[in-house]
C-alpha positions in Angstrom: 36.0 -147.6 182.2 32.4 -146.9 181.0 30.7 -144.9 183.6 27.4 -146.5 183.2 28.8 -150.2 183.2 28.4 -150.8 187.1 26.9 -148.0 188.9 24.6 -145.5 186.9 24.5 -142.7 189.4 24.0 -142.0 193.1 20.6 -141.8 194.6 19.4 -138.3 195.8 19.3 -137.7 199.8 16.3 -136.9 201.6 17.3 -133.3 202.0 17.6 -132.9 198.3 14.2 -134.4 197.7 12.5 -132.2 200.3 14.0 -129.2 198.7 12.8 -130.4 195.3 9.4 -131.2 196.5 9.1 -127.7 197.8 10.2 -126.0 194.5 7.8 -128.4 192.6 5.0 -127.6 194.7 5.5 -123.9 194.1 5.4 -124.8 190.5 2.4 -127.2 190.2 0.4 -127.0 193.5 -1.3 -130.0 194.3 -0.2 -131.9 191.2 2.8 -133.3 193.1 2.5 -136.4 195.1 4.8 -138.1 197.7 2.5 -140.9 199.1 4.0 -144.4 199.0 0.9 -145.9 197.2 1.0 -143.4 194.4 4.9 -143.8 194.1 4.6 -147.6 194.0 1.8 -147.3 191.3 4.2 -145.5 189.2 6.8 -148.2 189.3 4.3 -151.0 189.1 5.4 -153.9 186.8 3.0 -156.2 184.8 5.8 -158.8 185.0 8.2 -160.1 187.4 10.5 -156.9 187.6 10.7 -155.7 191.3 8.9 -152.4 192.1 11.4 -149.6 192.5 9.4 -146.4 193.3 10.3 -142.8 192.5 10.7 -140.3 195.3 8.0 -137.9 193.9 5.4 -138.1 191.1 4.3 -134.9 189.3 1.5 -134.4 186.9 2.4 -131.5 184.4 -0.3 -130.1 181.9 1.9 -128.6 179.2 5.5 -128.7 177.6 6.5 -125.6 179.6 5.6 -127.3 183.0 7.6 -130.3 181.9 10.4 -128.0 181.2 10.2 -126.3 184.6 10.4 -129.9 186.4 13.3 -131.0 184.2 15.2 -127.8 185.1 14.8 -128.1 188.9 15.8 -131.7 188.7 18.8 -131.1 186.7 19.9 -128.2 189.2 19.7 -130.7 191.9 20.9 -133.8 190.0 17.9 -135.7 190.5 16.8 -138.6 188.1 13.7 -138.5 185.8 11.5 -141.1 184.7 8.9 -140.2 182.2 5.6 -142.1 182.7 2.5 -142.6 180.5 0.0 -145.2 181.8 2.6 -147.9 182.8 1.7 -150.6 180.2 5.3 -151.5 179.4 6.6 -155.0 180.2 10.3 -154.5 180.5 10.9 -152.4 183.5 10.8 -149.0 181.7 8.9 -147.0 184.6 11.0 -148.2 187.5 13.1 -145.8 189.3 16.3 -147.8 190.5 17.9 -144.5 191.6 15.0 -142.9 192.8 14.0 -139.5 191.5 11.0 -137.8 190.1 8.3 -139.6 187.7 6.8 -137.2 185.2 3.2 -138.6 184.6 2.0 -137.1 181.3 -1.4 -138.8 181.5 -3.1 -135.3 181.9 -1.5 -134.0 178.8 -4.5 -135.2 176.6 -5.1 -132.1 174.2 -5.5 -132.6 170.6 -3.6 -129.6 169.3 -4.6 -129.9 165.5 -6.0 -132.2 163.1 -4.9 -131.5 159.4 -7.6 -133.6 157.6 -6.3 -132.6 154.3 -2.7 -133.5 155.2 -3.7 -136.8 156.8 -1.8 -135.7 160.2 -2.4 -134.5 163.5 -0.5 -132.9 166.4 -1.3 -134.2 170.1 0.1 -133.9 173.6 2.0 -137.1 174.8 -0.6 -138.1 177.3 -3.6 -139.0 175.0 -4.1 -142.6 174.3 -4.6 -144.2 171.1 -8.3 -144.9 171.8 -8.9 -141.4 172.9 -7.3 -140.1 169.8 -9.4 -142.4 167.5 -12.6 -141.5 169.4 -11.6 -137.7 168.7 -11.1 -138.6 164.9 -14.2 -140.7 164.4 -16.3 -138.0 162.5 -13.4 -137.1 160.4 -13.2 -140.4 158.4 -9.6 -140.8 159.5 -7.9 -143.2 162.2 -4.5 -143.8 163.9 -3.6 -147.5 163.1 -1.0 -148.5 165.4 -2.4 -150.9 168.1 -0.3 -152.5 170.6 -3.2 -154.0 172.3 -3.0 -152.0 175.6 -4.6 -148.3 175.5 -1.0 -146.9 175.8 -0.2 -143.2 175.7 1.0 -142.0 172.5 4.0 -140.5 174.1 4.9 -143.9 175.6 4.2 -145.6 172.3 6.8 -143.3 170.6 9.2 -143.8 173.4 9.3 -147.4 173.1 8.8 -147.5 169.2 5.6 -149.5 169.8 4.0 -151.8 167.2 1.0 -154.2 167.3 -1.6 -156.0 165.4 -1.8 -153.6 162.4 1.9 -153.2 161.9 2.1 -155.5 158.9 0.1 -153.0 156.8 0.6 -149.7 158.5 4.0 -149.9 160.1 5.2 -149.1 163.7 5.5 -145.8 165.6 8.9 -145.1 163.6 6.7 -144.9 160.4 3.8 -143.1 162.1 5.7 -140.0 163.7 6.3 -137.0 161.6 7.8 -134.8 164.5 8.0 -134.6 168.1 8.3 -131.8 170.7 10.5 -132.9 173.7 12.3 -131.4 176.7 15.9 -132.3 176.8 18.0 -133.1 179.9 19.3 -129.3 179.9 15.6 -128.1 179.8 15.8 -127.0 176.2 12.5 -127.5 174.3 13.3 -129.2 171.0 10.9 -129.9 167.9 12.6 -132.4 165.8 11.0 -131.9 162.3 7.9 -130.0 160.5 4.8 -131.5 159.1 6.2 -132.3 155.7 6.1 -136.0 154.6 9.8 -135.9 153.9 12.9 -133.9 154.6 16.7 -134.4 153.8 17.4 -131.4 156.2 20.0 -132.5 158.9 20.1 -135.4 161.3 16.8 -137.3 161.9 16.3 -136.3 165.4 12.7 -137.6 165.2 14.0 -141.2 165.0 16.7 -140.8 167.4 14.1 -140.0 170.1 11.6 -142.6 168.9 12.5 -145.9 170.8 15.1 -144.0 173.2 12.7 -145.2 176.0 13.0 -141.7 178.0 16.8 -141.9 178.2 17.3 -138.7 176.1 14.4 -136.5 176.7 10.8 -136.3 177.8 8.2 -136.5 174.7 5.7 -133.9 175.1 4.0 -133.6 172.0 3.7 -135.8 168.8 2.7 -135.1 165.1 1.2 -138.3 163.6 0.5 -139.8 160.2 -3.2 -140.8 159.9 -5.0 -142.9 157.4 -8.6 -143.1 156.0 -10.8 -145.4 157.5 -11.3 -148.3 155.1 -14.6 -148.8 153.1 -14.8 -152.4 154.1 -13.1 -154.7 156.7 -13.4 -158.4 156.8 -11.7 -160.6 159.5 -11.9 -164.3 160.4 -9.9 -167.2 162.0 -8.4 -170.1 160.3 -7.1 -173.4 162.3 -4.0 -175.2 161.2 -2.9 -178.7 161.9 0.5 -177.4 163.3 2.6 -174.3 164.3 4.6 -174.8 161.1 1.5 -174.8 158.9 0.3 -171.7 160.3 3.5 -169.9 160.1 4.1 -171.2 156.4 0.6 -169.8 155.7 1.7 -166.4 157.1 5.0 -166.4 155.0 3.1 -167.3 151.7 0.4 -164.7 152.4 3.0 -162.0 152.7 5.1 -163.2 149.9 2.0 -163.4 147.7 1.5 -159.6 148.1 -1.8 -159.9 149.7 -2.2 -156.6 151.4 -3.5 -158.3 154.8 -3.9 -155.6 157.6 -3.5 -158.0 160.6 -2.4 -161.7 160.8 -2.1 -162.9 164.3 -0.9 -166.4 165.6 -2.3 -168.2 168.6 -0.8 -171.6 169.5 -3.2 -174.2 171.1 -2.2 -173.3 174.6 -3.1 -169.6 174.0 -6.4 -170.5 172.2 -7.4 -172.7 175.0 -6.7 -169.8 177.4 -8.7 -167.4 175.4 -11.7 -169.7 175.2 -11.7 -169.8 178.9 -11.1 -166.3 179.8 -13.2 -164.7 176.8 -15.9 -167.2 176.7 -15.2 -168.4 173.1 -15.4 -171.7 171.5 -12.4 -171.4 169.2 -10.7 -174.7 167.7 -8.0 -175.5 170.1 -5.3 -175.9 167.6 -2.8 -173.4 166.4 -4.8 -170.6 164.7 -4.5 -167.5 162.7 -6.6 -164.5 163.0 -6.8 -162.4 160.0 -8.1 -159.0 159.0 -8.3 -157.4 155.4 -9.1 -153.7 154.7 -10.2 -152.2 151.3 -13.4 -151.9 149.1 -16.0 -154.5 149.5 -14.7 -156.5 146.5 -11.0 -156.0 147.6 -11.4 -157.3 151.2 -13.5 -160.3 149.8 -10.8 -161.1 147.0 -8.1 -160.8 149.7 -10.0 -163.1 152.2 -10.7 -165.6 149.5 -6.8 -165.7 148.4 -5.6 -166.2 151.8 -8.4 -169.2 152.3 -6.8 -170.9 149.2 -3.2 -170.6 150.7 -4.7 -171.9 154.0 -6.4 -174.9 152.4 -3.3 -175.8 150.6 -1.3 -176.1 153.8 -4.1 -178.3 155.4 -5.7 -175.5 157.3 -9.4 -174.4 157.6 -12.2 -173.9 157.4 -11.6 -170.3 157.2 -14.5 -168.5 158.6 -14.8 -164.8 158.2 -17.1 -162.0 158.9 -17.6 -158.4 157.9 -19.8 -157.5 160.7 -18.2 -155.1 163.4 -19.6 -156.7 166.4 -18.3 -160.0 165.5 -14.8 -158.5 164.5 -14.7 -156.6 167.8 -15.4 -159.7 169.8 -12.6 -161.5 168.1 -9.9 -158.7 168.4 -10.9 -158.0 172.0 -10.1 -161.7 172.9 -6.8 -161.2 170.9 -6.0 -158.1 172.9 -6.8 -160.0 176.3 -4.3 -162.7 175.6 -2.1 -161.5 178.4 -4.8 -161.7 180.9 -6.1 -165.0 179.6 -2.6 -166.4 179.9 -2.1 -165.1 183.4 -5.4 -166.7 184.4 -4.0 -170.2 183.2 -2.0 -170.5 186.5 -3.4 -168.1 189.4 -1.6 -167.8 192.6 0.1 -165.2 194.8 3.6 -166.2 193.7 2.9 -166.9 190.2 4.5 -164.2 187.9 4.3 -163.8 184.1 7.7 -163.1 182.3 6.1 -162.1 179.1 8.8 -161.5 176.4 9.1 -161.1 172.7 11.5 -161.5 169.8 11.3 -160.9 166.0 13.0 -162.7 163.1 13.1 -162.3 159.3 9.8 -163.7 158.1 11.4 -166.5 156.2 12.9 -167.8 159.5 9.7 -167.5 161.4 8.4 -171.2 161.3 11.8 -172.4 162.4 12.0 -170.1 165.3 8.5 -170.6 166.6 8.9 -174.4 166.2 12.2 -174.6 167.9 10.7 -172.4 170.7 7.7 -174.6 171.1 10.0 -177.7 171.5 12.1 -175.6 174.2 9.1 -174.9 176.0 7.8 -178.7 176.1 11.5 -179.8 177.2 11.7 -177.2 179.9 8.4 -178.2 181.3 7.1 -174.8 181.2 3.6 -173.3 180.8 4.2 -170.5 178.2 1.5 -169.8 175.7 2.7 -168.2 172.3 0.9 -165.3 170.4 2.3 -163.2 167.7 2.0 -160.4 165.2 3.6 -163.0 162.7 3.0 -160.7 159.6 6.3 -159.0 160.6 8.0 -161.9 162.2 7.3 -160.9 165.8 6.0 -163.3 168.5 5.5 -163.3 172.1 5.9 -166.1 174.8 4.3 -165.7 178.3 6.0 -168.2 180.6 4.1 -168.4 183.9 6.4 -169.3 186.9 6.4 -169.7 190.5 8.7 -166.9 191.8 9.0 -168.9 195.2 10.4 -172.0 193.3 14.3 -171.3 192.5 14.2 -174.3 189.9 11.3 -172.8 188.0 12.9 -169.4 188.1 16.2 -170.9 186.8 14.3 -173.0 184.1 12.6 -169.9 182.9 15.7 -167.8 182.8 17.3 -170.3 180.8 14.6 -170.4 178.5 14.5 -166.6 178.0 18.2 -166.6 177.2 17.9 -169.4 174.6 14.9 -167.6 172.9 17.0 -164.4 172.4 19.9 -166.5 171.3 17.8 -168.4 168.7 16.4 -165.1 167.4 19.8 -163.6 167.0 21.2 -166.6 165.3 18.5 -166.4 162.7 19.2 -162.7 161.9 16.5 -161.4 164.5 16.3 -159.1 167.4 15.9 -159.6 171.2 12.7 -157.5 171.0 10.3 -156.5 168.3 8.2 -154.3 170.2 8.4 -154.6 174.1 11.7 -152.7 174.2 14.7 -152.9 176.4 13.9 -151.3 179.6 15.9 -153.1 182.5 15.3 -156.6 181.7 17.0 -157.0 178.4 20.0 -154.7 178.6 22.2 -157.9 178.8 21.4 -158.6 175.2 22.4 -155.3 173.9 26.1 -156.0 173.0 25.2 -159.4 171.6 22.8 -157.8 169.2 24.6 -154.7 168.2 28.2 -155.4 168.8 30.6 -153.3 171.1 31.2 -150.7 168.5 27.5 -149.8 167.8 26.7 -150.0 171.7 29.7 -147.7 172.3 28.2 -145.2 169.6 24.8 -145.4 171.6 26.7 -144.6 174.9 28.6 -141.6 173.3 25.1 -140.2 172.1 23.7 -140.7 175.6 26.8 -138.9 177.4 26.6 -136.1 174.9 22.8 -135.5 175.4 22.5 -136.3 178.9 25.9 -135.8 180.6 24.5 -135.9 184.0 22.6 -139.4 183.3 19.3 -137.8 184.5 17.1 -139.3 182.0 15.7 -142.7 182.9 19.0 -144.0 184.2 19.5 -147.7 184.4 17.5 -148.5 181.3 18.4 -149.3 177.7 22.1 -148.8 177.6 24.0 -151.3 179.9 
């Protein structure tokens, strides 16, 4: 029988936690917290998952301090939950079996910037905005932008993506090497700074997307890119979701090197107008951005405008001024909060979810999802990084109403089933955490899931690292 199928592990008793707290305070002093408010903050969820706080929270400043914490926990068989800034949406930072939350947010050092090689090495707690502020005078930038100002360690652990992924890829493409503390306390560096290597197993990508279940990431070596000479961005309304999705597909298939291409349905546009004080046309809408030279960015925008016009879209309004672009993309990054504001109330929960499909099936999947939302009587805006086939739905549900909860649960199951039937995945960037574990076997099959369990047991035989996540 699979050891993790029903009960993942016992919860440590009070005496064990008291002993561990004494040891950790000897190591870290006041950087150990046991207060209820701090513990609950470190299991706080942006969506409906219940709060399951750890027993202790620690704030290390270095890889070596993380190593000391992991070894102390391993000696006492106490679970470990890595924590960045808590922006994940699938219950990643919950502690269902108690234990220690390792908060890396104080680990913000930029270890090195190698401008000639277009790479840098940073500690796991620095956020993407902080890194780009540090890089500002070098002419380089880090492009992965999930919207939230997440830590780079958390972004690597969840294989984050975002608005720039259609041009620059996801975290699996951006990370050259990782340093991590493994469950037995060993410090492992997964690769060197070379742009490619065929030396051994790809340990870097084994840890990327492992959601803290195999080790605690403490340092990351990242690819950087030159800041484009020119950036143009704009908005283009469409008469239907299908027309907007078809425009996206044709743009990608035509080889136009679009940097961002984002879909908002009419419900999400209305929410953004109200929340961000905008006056966007309340129809399905694409937000696009092009990077390159002045002439190149202009040509790309013009070619996109022609595609949009052929599909009944437009007018395509585009701008190159930084202030206008920033306002536009800030509204896109605020779609979560704009959606939440559509239905305020103490018992209203946002059950944000995402799927990803091959781009040729995008229009089919989004259209079917829109019909499902209407037929289910839900309030569920749609937004998506549609350039790579990834879109999000944000159902708002009254958690005190069992019928509504059942309706949303059915919708979420059908959404995943639809994506899988079209050759897609149950999540393009949110990750699995607690909430999507039930889909892992449907997506991967029992053999592949069994191999994942074998790797987990081999690397983490005590099931210390973020138990109750990813592997059902």
